[in-house]
N, C-alpha and C positions, 0 to 999 in steps of 0.2 A: 785352537779350533773352537769357534763359537757355535754353540748348539742352536739349531734352527727349529722352531716349533713346526708342527705339521701344517699349521695354517699359514705359515710365512710364505710370501711371494716377493720376488725381486722387483717386479715392475708395477706393483700396486701398493697403496698405503691405506690402512683402515682408519677411517675418520669417524669419531663419535661426536655428535652434537647434542648429547644428552643434557636436559635442563637441570637435573639434580644429581648430587653426589653424596646424599645422605647426611649433609651438614647444612644447617641454616646459617643466616648471616651473623648470628652471634656465636658461631662455633659449636653449637649444641646439635644433638642428633635431630635429624629431620624425619618426621614420621608421616606416613600416608594418612590423609584425612578421608574419612568415609563421607562421600558426597550426600548420601541419604540422610545421615544424622548430623553432619557437620562436626563430628568428634574425631579426635586423633585415634588411630589404631596403634598397635604395637609393632607394625611393620615399618622398617626403615625405607624411606623413599630414596633409592639410589639407582637411578636408571643407567648411570655410567657403569656400574658394576654389571648390570644386565648386558650391556654392550660388550664388556670384556669377556663375560662368560660365553657370549654368542660365538666368539672366535673358536672356542673349544668345541662347542656343541654343533656349530654350523647352522643354528637356527637364526634366521634373520630377525632383526628388531626394527622398530620404526625410527630409531635415532642413531643408527650406524650404517655405514656403507663403505665399500671399497672404491677407491679413487685412483685413476691412473697416475703414476708417479710424475709423468710429464705435465699433468694439469696443475701441479703444485708449484708455487713460487714462494720466495721468501716472504712476500707480503701476505699471501693467502694461507700459508701453512698455519698461521697463528689464529685463524678465524674459522673454526670448524663449522659454524652456522652457515657459511657461504656454500657448503657442500650439501646442505639439507635438501634432499630430493622431494620432500613432501609438498612444498609450494608449487613446484612445477607439475607434480602429479595431480594436484588439485585443479590446476588450470587445464590439464589434459582431460580430466573428468568433466569439467564444465563444457569444454568444446564438443564432447560426445553427446550432450543433452539434445533432445529433439528441437528445442527452440533455438539452438545455435546452428541449425542446418543452414548452409550457404555462407557462413562466416569463415574467413581464413584467420590466420594469426601472424603477427609481425612484432618484432621488438621495436622499442622507441627509436633505437639507433637506425633500424631499417626505414622507419617512417621519416626520420630526419633526412637520411641519405636520399630517399625518394622524393623529397621536397614536399611532403604532405604535412609535416609538423615542424614548427620552429621552436627551438629551445633557447631561452634567454636566461641570463644570470641576474641576480639582484644588483643594485647599483653600487652599494657600499655602505659603510657604517660610520656616519659622522660621530665624532667624539661628543661627549656631553656638553662641552662648552660651546659647541656650534649649534646646539638645538634651541635656537631662538629665531622665530620667524612665522611664516604662515603656510608653509608647505608641509603636509603631514609626513612624518617619518614612521615607517612600518617595520616593526620588529617581529621575530618569529612568534612571540606570544600573542600577537594581534591576529594570527591566522586561527580562527576558531569556527566550528560548526558550519563550514562551507562558506564563510563570509570573511571579508577583510574588515576588521573592526578598527576604524580610524580613531586614534586617541587625540582629542583636541588639545591636550596639554603637551604633546610630544611632536614638535615640528621644527623645521629649519627655514632659513631665509631663501629667497629666490636665488641669490648668488651662490649659496652653498649647494642648493638643489641642482643648479645647472652645472656645477663642477662635478657632482656625482653622476648626473645624467650624461655628461660629456656632450651637452648641447642645450637647446632651448626647451626641449620637452622630454618626458620620461621614456618615450618609446613604447609605453604600455597602451593597450587597447581594451575597450569594454569587452567583457566576457572572457578575458585572459584567465587561465588557470594557474594558481600560485600555491606552492607548497614549500615548507621549510625543508632543507636538505642537510642541515647541521644544527647541533645543539638544541634539539627539540625532540620530545616524545611524539610529536605530530608529523614526523617525516612520512611523506606519502599520502597525507590527507590534504586534499586540494580544496581551495577556496576560490570563489568566482569574483573577479574584479567587476564591480557593477559600474554602469554608466555614471559619470560624474566623479569617479574615484581615480581617474587616470593620472592626475597631477600629484603623484606621491613619490617619495624616495623609499625604495625597498632595501632593507638591509642585505648585505652581500650573501647571507646564508639562505638564499631563496632560489627556487627554480620556477621559471615561467614557461608554460606550454601553450601553444596556439596552433590551431589547425589552419592551413593555408588554403587559398582559393583553388589550388590544384587538387586538393584532397576530395575524395568522394564522401566526405562527412564534415560537419562543422565542429566547433569547440564544445558544444553541448554534448555531441556524441562522444567526444574525447573524455568529457567528464563522466558520462555514463560508463564508459569502458574502465576508467581509472578507479571508479568506486565499486566495481565488481569485487566480491570477497576473494575470488581466486586470483585477481590482479593485485588487490591490496595486500594480500598475504605475501606476495613475492618480495615486498620491501623488507620483510624480516631478515632475509638472507643477505641483503646487500648493505645493511647498516653496520658499519664497523665503529669501534670505539677508538678515538684518538685523544690522548691526554684526558681521559674521563669525559669526553664529549662525543655524542653520536655524530657520525659523518657518512655521507653517501658518495661524495666525489662524483665521478662520471659513471658510476655503476648503475645509475638510474636508466641508462641506455639499454641495459639488459632486460628490463621489464617487458614482458610479452602481453599484448592485448589483442582482443578479437578485432578483426577488420571486416567491415560489411562488404557484401558483394556489390552493392550499388548505393546511390544516394537515398533512394526510397527506403531501403532497409535501415539505413542509418537514422533517417528522420523518424521512422516508426519506433525504433528501439529507444531513442533518446527523448521522445516527446514529453514525458512527465518532467524531465529536468528542464527542458526548454520552457515549458508552460509555467513551471514554478518560478524560475528566475526572471523571466520576462514579465510575468504577472506581478511579482514582487516589485519590480522596477516601476511598473505603472502605478501601483498603489503608493509607492514612496513619492513619486512625482506629485500625486494628488495631495498627499499630506504636506509636502514641502510647499506647494502652491498655497494651501490653506494657511500655513504658518507664516508665510511671507506677506499675507494680506491681513493677518490678525496678530497684533503685537501683545496679546495678553498671555501668551505661553512662553515658557522657556524649556526647550527640549533640543537635544543634539541629534541630528540625523547624519548618518555616516557618509558624508560626501566631502570631497576635497574642497569644493567651492564654498560650502558652508563653514568649513574650518577657516578659510580665508576671511570670510565675512566676520566671524567671531574675533579673529585677530585684529581686524580693523576697528571693531567695536571696543576691544580692550585698549587699543591705542588712544581712541577718543576719550 
């Protein structure tokens, strides 16, 4: 006969997603640091122990919760962070704010099923010996600070590009939103594909999101929504480790975002993003025009077309 503690239940499992266990990466004791002084205290930082003690005391903690047994699968049981309720609570709190009046909420999966958002995958990952040509190849490390940073030294041939595109063009459009979904610390951070950058090959560990014409919002609104802190935080619970690499899989479809009541609300909310990226595009066009009419300068502007021109100059 196995003793059952008073807190035991047959139909639920207690899950702790505590970030500390009292031991640092070197196997030494981990102490709480006083934020005011920046000095270590003599208190062991063991939030897992706090969660364990909460089972006996019944006092809830921020890093533990009961989960219905039916919600657990072999794949999810090993990922406690997936059950962290704090990101969803933060989103609910956001939606209760006065400025969010009139907004609804939907998951990315619901938006895709409704035909309001298209989700595309990266093209593939050409091996190093194929990276010779004039079509830029974009890796996860090229997604930085809201932009696609084209590396002029990393490119493939037209033939190789079309093989990975599975056609004559990339299928990408100006203003597409792109984020790494594997092997990157930047998972969930979106960059905007600027006009002139469409002819690129994206590594396969990418997700591309695009608002459709049927949606009551455009892709700039989608960017506004995806950069909200309460939306960005949701990615923390869906990033799993696979063979020491971060991976999202299709769980990005669980991300919940605000949905505007109408197009006017969407345009007003996302105006700063639209103005910034469209203004940056106009300024870049002016600079590119100047550079093309004055040959005294050597500067690389991140467009696929200029990468092609550089490649042709290299061959000459």
